[in-house]
C-alpha positions as a Markdown table, in Angstrom:
| # | Residue | x | y | z |
|---|---|---|---|---|
| 1 | Met | 9.7 | 16.3 | -4.1 |
| 2 | Arg | 8.3 | 12.6 | -4.5 |
| 3 | Lys | 4.7 | 11.9 | -3.1 |
| 4 | Val | 4.1 | 9.3 | -0.8 |
| 5 | Val | 0.8 | 7.7 | -1.5 |
| 6 | Met | -0.9 | 5.2 | 0.7 |
| 7 | Phe | -2.5 | 2.4 | -1.1 |
| 8 | Asn | -4.9 | 0.3 | 1.1 |
| 9 | Ser | -7.9 | -2.0 | 0.9 |
| 10 | Val | -10.4 | -1.4 | 3.9 |
| 11 | Ser | -13.6 | -2.8 | 5.2 |
| 12 | Ile | -16.7 | -0.5 | 5.4 |
| 13 | Asp | -15.9 | -0.4 | 9.0 |
| 14 | Gly | -12.4 | 0.6 | 8.6 |
| 15 | Tyr | -10.3 | -2.4 | 9.0 |
| 16 | Tyr | -7.1 | -3.4 | 6.5 |
| 17 | Ala | -7.1 | -6.9 | 8.0 |
| 18 | Gly | -8.8 | -9.3 | 10.2 |
| 19 | Pro | -8.0 | -9.8 | 13.6 |
| 20 | Asn | -5.2 | -12.3 | 12.9 |
| 21 | Gly | -4.2 | -10.5 | 10.0 |
| 22 | Glu | -6.4 | -12.3 | 7.3 |
| 23 | Ile | -7.2 | -10.7 | 4.3 |
| 24 | Asp | -9.4 | -13.3 | 2.7 |
| 25 | Trp | -12.2 | -10.8 | 2.2 |
| 26 | Phe | -10.4 | -8.8 | -0.3 |
| 27 | Ile | -12.2 | -8.3 | -3.8 |
| 28 | His | -9.2 | -8.5 | -6.7 |
| 29 | Asp | -10.8 | -6.6 | -9.2 |
| 30 | Pro | -8.9 | -5.5 | -12.2 |
| 31 | Glu | -10.5 | -2.3 | -13.1 |
| 32 | Val | -9.8 | -1.1 | -9.5 |
| 33 | Asn | -6.1 | -1.8 | -10.3 |
| 34 | Lys | -6.1 | -0.1 | -13.5 |
| 35 | Ala | -7.8 | 2.9 | -12.0 |
| 36 | Ala | -5.1 | 3.2 | -9.4 |
| 37 | His | -2.5 | 3.2 | -11.8 |
| 38 | Glu | -4.2 | 6.1 | -13.0 |
| 39 | Met | -4.0 | 7.9 | -9.8 |
| 40 | Met | -0.2 | 7.4 | -9.1 |
| 41 | Asn | 2.8 | 6.6 | -10.5 |
| 42 | Pro | 5.1 | 4.5 | -8.2 |
| 43 | Asp | 8.8 | 3.3 | -8.7 |
| 44 | Thr | 9.2 | 2.7 | -5.1 |
| 45 | Val | 7.2 | 0.6 | -2.6 |
| 46 | Leu | 7.3 | 0.6 | 1.4 |
| 47 | Phe | 6.8 | -2.6 | 3.3 |
| 48 | Gly | 6.7 | -3.8 | 6.8 |
| 49 | Arg | 7.9 | -7.3 | 7.5 |
| 50 | Val | 4.5 | -8.8 | 7.4 |
| 51 | Thr | 3.2 | -7.3 | 4.4 |
| 52 | Tyr | 6.6 | -8.0 | 2.6 |
| 53 | Gln | 6.6 | -11.6 | 3.4 |
| 54 | Met | 3.2 | -12.0 | 2.2 |
| 55 | Phe | 3.9 | -10.2 | -1.1 |
| 56 | Glu | 7.3 | -12.0 | -1.6 |
| 57 | Ser | 5.5 | -15.1 | -1.4 |
| 58 | Tyr | 3.1 | -14.4 | -3.7 |
| 59 | Trp | 3.9 | -12.1 | -6.6 |
| 60 | Pro | 7.4 | -13.9 | -7.9 |
| 61 | Leu | 5.3 | -16.6 | -8.5 |
| 62 | Val | 2.5 | -15.0 | -10.4 |
| 63 | Ala | 5.0 | -13.4 | -12.5 |
| 64 | Lys | 6.4 | -16.9 | -13.8 |
| 65 | Asn | 3.0 | -18.7 | -13.9 |
| 66 | Pro | 1.5 | -18.7 | -17.6 |
| 67 | Asn | -1.6 | -19.5 | -16.3 |
| 68 | Ala | -2.3 | -16.6 | -14.2 |
| 69 | Pro | -4.4 | -14.0 | -15.3 |
| 70 | Glu | -2.6 | -11.5 | -17.7 |
| 71 | Gly | -3.6 | -8.6 | -15.3 |
| 72 | Ala | -2.1 | -10.4 | -12.2 |
| 73 | Arg | 1.2 | -11.1 | -14.3 |
| 74 | Arg | 1.5 | -7.6 | -15.4 |
| 75 | Met | 1.2 | -6.4 | -11.5 |
| 76 | Ala | 3.3 | -9.2 | -10.8 |
| 77 | Asn | 6.2 | -8.0 | -13.1 |
| 78 | Glu | 5.8 | -4.5 | -12.0 |
| 79 | Leu | 6.2 | -5.2 | -8.2 |
| 80 | Asn | 9.3 | -7.2 | -9.2 |
| 81 | Gln | 10.8 | -4.2 | -11.1 |
| 82 | Met | 9.6 | -1.8 | -8.5 |
| 83 | Thr | 12.5 | -0.7 | -5.5 |
| 84 | Lys | 11.0 | -2.4 | -2.4 |
| 85 | Val | 11.9 | -0.9 | 1.0 |
| 86 | Val | 11.4 | -3.1 | 3.9 |
| 87 | Phe | 11.1 | -1.5 | 7.6 |
| 88 | Ser | 11.9 | -4.3 | 10.0 |
| 89 | Lys | 13.7 | -4.8 | 13.3 |
| 90 | Thr | 13.8 | -8.5 | 13.5 |
| 91 | Gln | 14.2 | -9.6 | 9.5 |
| 92 | Lys | 17.7 | -10.2 | 8.6 |
| 93 | Glu | 17.6 | -10.1 | 5.0 |
| 94 | Val | 15.2 | -9.7 | 2.0 |
| 95 | Thr | 15.9 | -11.9 | -1.1 |
| 96 | Trp | 13.1 | -10.7 | -3.7 |
| 97 | Glu | 14.7 | -8.8 | -6.5 |
| 98 | Asn | 15.2 | -4.8 | -6.1 |
| 99 | Ser | 14.7 | -5.0 | -2.2 |
| 100 | Lys | 16.5 | -3.1 | 0.5 |
| 101 | Leu | 15.9 | -3.9 | 4.2 |
| 102 | Phe | 15.9 | -1.1 | 6.6 |
| 103 | Asn | 16.0 | -1.2 | 10.7 |
| 104 | Gly | 16.6 | 2.4 | 11.5 |
| 105 | Asn | 14.2 | 5.4 | 12.0 |
| 106 | Leu | 11.3 | 4.9 | 9.9 |
| 107 | Ala | 10.7 | 8.7 | 9.3 |
| 108 | Asp | 14.1 | 9.7 | 8.8 |
| 109 | Glu | 14.6 | 7.2 | 5.8 |
| 110 | Val | 11.4 | 8.2 | 4.1 |
| 111 | Arg | 12.2 | 11.7 | 4.2 |
| 112 | Lys | 15.6 | 10.9 | 2.5 |
| 113 | Leu | 13.4 | 8.8 | -0.3 |
| 114 | Lys | 10.9 | 11.7 | -0.7 |
| 115 | Gly | 14.3 | 14.0 | -1.6 |
| 116 | Asp | 15.9 | 11.1 | -3.8 |
| 117 | Gln | 15.1 | 11.5 | -7.6 |
| 118 | Gly | 12.4 | 9.2 | -9.0 |
| 119 | Ser | 8.4 | 8.6 | -9.4 |
| 120 | Asp | 5.9 | 8.1 | -6.3 |
| 121 | Ile | 6.3 | 6.0 | -3.5 |
| 122 | Thr | 3.5 | 3.9 | -2.3 |
| 123 | Ile | 2.6 | 1.9 | 0.6 |
| 124 | Phe | 0.7 | -1.4 | 0.4 |
| 125 | Gly | -1.0 | -2.9 | 3.3 |
| 126 | Ser | 1.7 | -2.3 | 6.2 |
| 127 | Gly | -0.7 | -0.6 | 8.7 |
| 128 | Thr | 2.0 | 0.2 | 11.3 |
| 129 | Ile | 4.1 | 1.9 | 8.6 |
| 130 | Val | 1.2 | 3.5 | 7.7 |
| 131 | Gln | 0.4 | 4.9 | 11.2 |
| 132 | Gln | 4.0 | 6.2 | 11.9 |
| 133 | Leu | 3.8 | 7.9 | 8.5 |
| 134 | Val | 0.6 | 9.6 | 9.1 |
| 135 | Asn | 1.7 | 11.0 | 12.4 |
| 136 | Glu | 4.9 | 12.2 | 10.9 |
| 137 | Gly | 3.1 | 14.2 | 8.2 |
| 138 | Leu | 4.8 | 12.0 | 5.5 |
| 139 | Ile | 1.8 | 10.8 | 3.5 |
| 140 | Asp | 0.9 | 13.1 | 0.5 |
| 141 | Glu | -2.1 | 11.0 | -1.0 |
| 142 | Tyr | -4.4 | 8.3 | 0.0 |
| 143 | Leu | -6.0 | 5.7 | -2.2 |
| 144 | Leu | -8.6 | 3.9 | -0.1 |
| 145 | Val | -10.2 | 0.9 | -1.7 |
| 146 | Val | -13.5 | 0.6 | 0.3 |
| 147 | Thr | -14.5 | -3.0 | -0.3 |
| 148 | Pro | -18.3 | -4.0 | 0.5 |
| 149 | Val | -17.8 | -5.9 | 3.5 |
| 150 | Ile | -18.1 | -5.2 | 7.4 |
| 151 | Val | -15.5 | -7.2 | 9.0 |
| 152 | Gly | -16.6 | -6.6 | 12.5 |
| 153 | Ala | -13.1 | -6.8 | 14.2 |
| 154 | Gly | -9.4 | -6.5 | 12.9 |
| 155 | Lys | -6.8 | -4.4 | 12.7 |
| 156 | Ser | -7.5 | -0.6 | 12.2 |
| 157 | Leu | -5.7 | 1.5 | 9.2 |
| 158 | Phe | -5.6 | 4.6 | 11.3 |
| 159 | Lys | -5.1 | 3.3 | 15.1 |
| 160 | Asp | -3.5 | 6.1 | 17.2 |
| 161 | Val | -2.9 | 8.5 | 14.3 |
| 162 | Lys | -3.3 | 12.3 | 14.5 |
| 163 | Lys | -6.1 | 14.3 | 13.1 |
| 164 | Asn | -5.5 | 14.9 | 9.5 |
| 165 | Lys | -8.0 | 16.8 | 7.3 |
| 166 | Leu | -8.2 | 15.5 | 3.8 |
| 167 | Glu | -9.4 | 16.9 | 0.4 |
| 168 | Leu | -11.2 | 14.6 | -2.0 |
| 169 | Leu | -9.4 | 14.6 | -5.3 |
| 170 | Glu | -11.8 | 12.0 | -7.1 |
| 171 | Thr | -14.2 | 8.9 | -6.2 |
| 172 | Arg | -14.8 | 6.0 | -8.6 |
| 173 | Asn | -17.5 | 3.1 | -8.0 |
| 174 | Phe | -17.0 | -0.3 | -9.8 |
| 175 | Arg | -19.2 | -3.3 | -10.4 |
| 176 | Ser | -17.6 | -5.5 | -7.9 |
| 177 | Gly | -19.1 | -2.9 | -5.2 |
| 178 | Ile | -15.8 | -1.3 | -4.5 |
| 179 | Val | -15.5 | 2.4 | -4.0 |
| 180 | Leu | -12.0 | 4.0 | -4.7 |
| 181 | Leu | -11.6 | 7.0 | -2.8 |
| 182 | His | -8.5 | 9.3 | -3.6 |
| 183 | Tyr | -7.7 | 12.4 | -1.2 |
| 184 | Lys | -4.8 | 14.5 | -0.7 |
| 185 | Ile | -3.7 | 16.3 | 2.4 |
| 186 | Asp | -5.7 | 19.5 | 3.1 |
| 187 | Lys | -2.8 | 22.0 | 3.5 |
| 188 | Lys | -5.5 | 24.9 | 4.3 |
């Protein structure tokens, strides 16, 4: 069975975005991206509408930009090749290559995806998707990019979720001040 791995940046005070969705406090660190790639092997990414639209407006352009940093172009090309599953009740179509739109039951669709052949499934951003999947017990591992900033207010990654006990698999710290935490669900 495929694993669902949540990969998200959070502030020290636990927000994945500011009050209006701003993520200008994120620190781009190629070393963190490399380490995260060593901890998961996704071929599918899950998005909510807002995160999908943000990624779609940015990453395809990076892939085509010869002046973009090599690491960013590599990540853009990987995202282009991945299957992108977008959950939205309001979006009418998706145009980014290898994208699929679903407006049905999130948990049922993710259960089906987990049973399909393939590599890991990851979630970038998409806090409401994360929250729903946590409550359904469908996230197997968590990669938290703890960013050295206090946002003060914003969107809590784990708002209204059920209690889950996690087992720490690995911790890595980086010169940028970021700490990467890798957890799995503690099944004890």
